[in-house]
C-alpha positions in Angstrom: 26.6 -8.1 6.7 25.8 -5.6 4.0 22.8 -5.9 1.6 21.3 -3.6 -1.0 18.3 -1.5 -0.1 16.4 -3.4 -2.8 17.2 -6.7 -1.1 16.4 -5.2 2.3 12.9 -4.2 1.1 12.2 -7.7 -0.2 13.5 -9.2 3.0 11.3 -6.9 5.0 8.2 -8.2 3.1 9.3 -11.8 3.6 9.9 -11.3 7.3 6.5 -9.6 7.7 4.9 -12.5 5.9 6.8 -15.0 8.1 5.8 -13.3 11.3 2.1 -13.3 10.2 2.3 -17.1 9.8 3.9 -18.0 13.1 1.6 -20.0 15.4 2.0 -20.4 19.1 0.3 -23.6 20.2 -0.6 -23.1 23.9 -1.9 -26.6 24.6 -0.8 -30.2 24.0 -2.8 -33.4 23.8 -2.1 -35.6 26.8 -2.9 -39.2 26.0 -4.9 -41.0 28.7 -3.8 -44.3 27.3 -0.4 -43.8 28.8 -0.6 -44.4 32.5 2.4 -42.2 33.3 0.6 -39.2 31.8 -2.2 -39.6 34.2 0.0 -40.0 37.3 2.7 -37.6 36.2 1.3 -35.0 33.7 4.2 -32.6 34.2 6.5 -34.9 32.2 4.0 -35.0 29.3 3.5 -31.2 29.4 7.2 -30.2 29.7 8.1 -30.8 26.0 5.2 -28.7 24.8 6.2 -25.9 27.2 9.8 -26.0 26.0 8.6 -25.9 22.4 6.3 -22.9 23.1 9.2 -21.0 24.8 11.4 -21.7 21.9 8.8 -20.5 19.4 8.2 -17.3 21.5 12.0 -16.6 21.5 12.2 -17.2 17.8 9.2 -15.0 17.1 10.6 -12.2 19.3 14.0 -12.5 17.7 12.5 -12.3 14.2 10.4 -9.3 15.3 13.4 -7.5 16.7 15.3 -8.3 13.4 12.4 -6.8 11.4 12.4 -3.7 13.6 16.2 -3.3 13.1 15.8 -3.8 9.3 13.0 -1.3 9.1 15.1 1.2 11.0 18.0 0.7 8.6 15.8 1.0 5.6 14.3 4.2 7.0 17.7 5.7 7.6 18.9 4.8 4.2 15.7 6.2 2.6 16.2 9.5 4.3 20.0 9.7 3.8 19.8 8.9 0.1 16.8 10.9 -0.8 14.4 7.9 -1.4 11.9 9.3 1.1 11.8 12.6 -0.8 11.4 10.7 -4.1 8.5 8.6 -2.6 6.8 11.8 -1.4 7.2 13.3 -4.9 5.9 10.1 -6.5 2.8 10.2 -4.3 2.3 13.8 -5.3 2.6 12.8 -9.0 0.0 10.1 -8.6 -2.4 12.5 -7.0 -1.9 15.0 -9.7 -2.3 12.3 -12.4 -5.6 11.3 -10.8 -6.9 14.9 -11.1 -5.8 15.3 -14.7 -7.2 11.9 -15.7 -10.5 12.8 -14.2 -10.5 16.2 -16.1 -9.4 14.7 -19.4 -12.2 12.1 -19.3 -14.9 14.6 -18.2 -17.6 15.9 -20.5 -17.1 19.4 -21.8 -19.2 22.5 -21.5 -21.6 22.6 -24.5 -21.3 25.5 -26.9 -23.2 28.6 -26.0 -26.1 28.1 -28.4 -26.6 24.5 -27.4 -26.5 25.4 -23.7 -29.0 28.2 -24.1 -31.4 25.9 -26.1 -31.1 23.2 -23.5 -31.8 25.6 -20.6 -34.7 27.3 -22.5 -36.3 23.9 -23.2 -35.9 22.8 -19.5 -37.2 26.1 -18.3 -40.2 25.9 -20.6 -41.0 22.4 -19.4 -40.8 23.6 -15.8 -43.3 26.4 -16.6 -45.9 23.9 -18.0 -48.5 23.8 -15.3 -50.2 20.8 -16.8 -47.4 18.5 -15.9 -48.2 17.2 -12.4 -46.3 14.3 -11.1 -43.0 13.9 -13.1 -42.3 17.6 -13.5 -38.9 18.3 -14.8 -36.0 19.1 -12.4 -35.7 22.7 -11.3 -32.0 22.7 -12.2 -29.8 21.4 -15.0 -26.3 20.0 -14.6 -23.8 21.7 -16.9 -20.2 20.7 -17.2 -17.8 23.4 -16.4 -14.9 21.7 -18.2 -14.0 23.8 -21.2 -12.6 21.9 -24.2 -9.2 23.6 -23.9 -9.1 22.7 -20.2 -9.8 19.0 -21.0 -7.1 19.0 -23.7 -4.6 20.7 -21.4 -5.4 18.1 -18.7 -4.7 15.2 -21.1 -1.3 16.8 -21.9 -0.6 17.4 -18.2 -1.5 13.7 -17.4 1.1 12.5 -19.9 3.7 14.9 -18.6 3.2 13.9 -15.0 3.2 10.2 -16.0 6.6 10.6 -17.7 7.9 12.4 -14.7 6.6 9.7 -12.3 8.4 7.0 -14.4 11.6 9.0 -14.1 11.2 9.2 -10.3 10.5 5.4 -10.2 13.7 4.8 -12.3 15.6 7.0 -9.9 14.3 5.2 -6.8 15.0 1.8 -8.4 18.6 2.8 -9.1 19.1 4.1 -5.6 17.6 0.9 -4.1 19.9 -1.2 -6.2 23.1 0.8 -5.3 22.6 1.7 -1.6 24.0 -0.8 0.9 22.7 -1.1 4.5 24.2 -3.0 7.4 22.6 -5.9 9.1 24.0 -7.0 12.5 25.6 -10.4 12.4 23.2 -11.8 15.0 20.2 -10.7 12.9 21.9 -12.1 9.7 22.4 -15.5 11.5 18.8 -15.6 12.5 17.7 -14.8 8.9 20.0 -17.6 7.6 18.4 -20.0 10.0 15.0 -19.1 8.6 16.4 -19.5 5.0 15.7 -15.9 4.1 19.3 -15.1 3.2 
């Protein structure tokens, strides 16, 4: 059975969620009000054991199907360049983070303002009459020049547009690429109502 890469990615998430929810009850309540349960408990326990074995088989089958699906998705991603696109998209996000931080940073004050601020702080530091609460011995000064901040804002916009183009490309690839699901896996997915 063939499905699109887009559907396979959605199916992978659904399978992962389903496998997280599976419970494996390892005990049953044996009623003491039924005499046969007291004298022959194996008969009361047997249906619970059979149900447990069936759930284990189902869980392992779904887990194997998920493994096969993930393998096919990975192969398709590499073959059709999706993996490279994802790596580039991650790079774009990191670059955008840097440029966003720079574009929102304070800028270096003009030379006169900086000199005045440093002189004032230095004069306050030299004042011996100030005991407790003396001013700091250093002053933080932004190193982001105004033109650097402006360039960072432009770069952020450029990288964002480029990221959107990469996302569009990946979405198109996911919608057009077909992957093969083994018939046994497809039947198991049908039984679970996933396809």
